[in-house]
N, C-alpha and C positions, 0 to 999 in steps of 0.2 A: 842415231842420235849421238851427241857429244857434249861434254862439259869441260871447259877449260879452267886453268888455274893461272896464277901470276906468271909462271914460266912460259906460258903460251902468249903472253903479251897483254896489252891494255886495249880493250874494246869500247872504251867510252866514246859515245857517238859524236862528241864535240871535238874529237881529235882530227888532224888534217885528213881530208877525204881520200887522197891518193894512198896515204899510209894505211888507212883503214881498209880500203878496198883490197890492197895487196895482202894485208893480214887475214882478212876474211877468206880470201880465195886459198891461201895456204892452209887455212884451218878446215874448210869444207867447200868444195867447188860447187858453183851454181849461182842462181840469181837470188840474192839475199833479200828478205823482207825483215828489216829491223824497225824498231819502234821508238818513239820518244815517249817514255813511260811517265804516267801521271798519277799512279796509285788509285786508279779507278777500276771500272768493270767493263770498259768497252773492248769488244773483240773484232778484230779485222778478219774478214773472209778473203783470202787471196785466190783470185780466179785465173791469173796468168803471171808469168815471170815478171818481177818488178812491181807488181801491184801492191799498194799499201805501204811502200817504203817511206819511213819517216812519220807515219801516222801517230797522232797523239792517242795512244791506246796502250793496253797492258797485256794483250793476248792476240794471237793470230792462229788461224787454222787454215788448212788447204787440203784439197784432194788432187792437186796438180803435181805430177812427178817432176823432179828436178829443182823445185823451189825449196830454198833454205829458209826456214823460220827461226828467228833468234830473239832472245831477250838478254839484256845485260843486267848484272846484279853485283852488289858488293856486300850484301847481308840478307836481303829479302829472299824469299823462297822462289827459285825457279822450278817450274814443273814442265816436263816434256810429256806429250801424250802421243800414243799410237793406237790405232784400232781400225780394222776393216777398211784399209785403203784410205784413211784419213789421218793426218798428223796435226799436232798443235803444240804451242808453247804458251806459257803464262808467267808473268812476273807478279808475285803475290807478297807484297808487304802486309803489315798488319791492317792498314787502311784498305787495301785491296781485298783482303780476306773478309773484312766487315762489309765492304761494298758488294761482294759476291762474284769476284772475277773468276774464281775456279768453276763454280757451277755454270756460269755463263759460257765458259769455254767448252765445257762438256756438252751443253745444250746445243751450241753452234756446231760442234762435231757431229752430233746426232742428226742435225738437220742435213748434214752432208752424208748421211747413212753410215756413220761410224758404228761399229759393233765391238763388244768385248774389249773395251778400252783399257790400256795399261797406262798408268800415270807414274812417272819417275821423278822423285824429288831430288834436286841437285844440291850443290853446296849452299849453305845458309848459316846464319848465326844460330848458335844453340843456347838454351837457357842458362847454362853455366856462366855466360858472359853477356847476357841480355837483360839487365835490370830494367824494370818496366813500371810505369805509373799505374796506380790502382784503378783510376777511372778508365784508362785505355784498356787495361787488362779485363776489366768487367765487360767492356764492349766486344772484345774478341771472344771472351767466353760465351757471351750471349749469342754470338754468330756461329759458334761451334760447340764447345762443351767446357765444363770445368777441368777437363784433362789438360787444357793448355796452361793451367796455372803451375808454376814451378818456382825454384829458387836459384839464385846465382851461387857461385863458389863461396861468396861472402855472406850467404844466407838472406839476401834481399829478394823481394818479389821479382819474379822473372816470367817472361812469356816464352813458351815452347811453340814457335811458329811452325815447325815441321809437324808437330802434333795437330795444330790447328788446321794445316792444309790437309792432313790425312783424314781428319774428322769430316770436314766439309766435302771432300771428295767422296768419301764413303756414303755421306748423306745424299750426295748427287747420284748414287747408284754405281759408282766406280768400285768394282770389287777387287781389282788388282792394282794395289798401290805399293810401289817400292821406294824406300828411302835409302839413298846411297850413304848417308850418315856423315858426310863431310861437314866440318865446322869451319866457317870463314874466319873464326878467331885464330885458327892455325895460320902461321906466317906463309904457308904455301899459297894462300888466297888473298885477294884484295878484300879489305874490310874497312868500311867507313866507320863503323861503330867502335871497333877496338883500336884502330890505328889512324883514323881520319884519312884513309887512302882515297886518292882521287881516281884511281883506276877501277876497271870493271872486268870481271870474267863474263863469259858468255855461255848460255845453254842453247843448243840448237838441234834441229832435226830436219831431215830431207827424206821425202817419199821417193823410193826408187821405182823406176819404170818396170813394168812386167817384161821379163825376158823370154 
């Protein structure tokens, strides 16, 4: 698995195709399945190299060796999954968390016979810089728990999206959840929320063939 930052380049899907293809292959070799993310809960099952490229969805899973699964983010939570010969990725903004994208990804992996799933939370905005409206905060809390309620550095109501992701993953039966702890408010990363960046980092995973 891998998680990029600003120094690795801009993976926004609307950049020139040839530049993106070269950047992707420098980052991880293989046939990439990238998504046009829509803050929903649809999951693509990739059955062969090149399958599902550009799908309007927010997660992808596969049991096919050599396929690279990727999601692009600038503040939302990227989650990479591995378990029992199956891998997956998910893009989880607050709307996606409410819609159920993470348990949907776990369920699809289990349909492919995934076991003992490890979920890794990549770079995302942290509550210290994520002021959030009360109605939306209530919606995320209802979908996860009150543990998602936090405050910003200025004492304003805030959403802890990483905590929300962890709670819904645990509720879906994922016992192994790792949070890398990276904050996209750090200038090392692209951040739409804090700097109106147009760029995107990428979180990705590739299943290796048995040797």
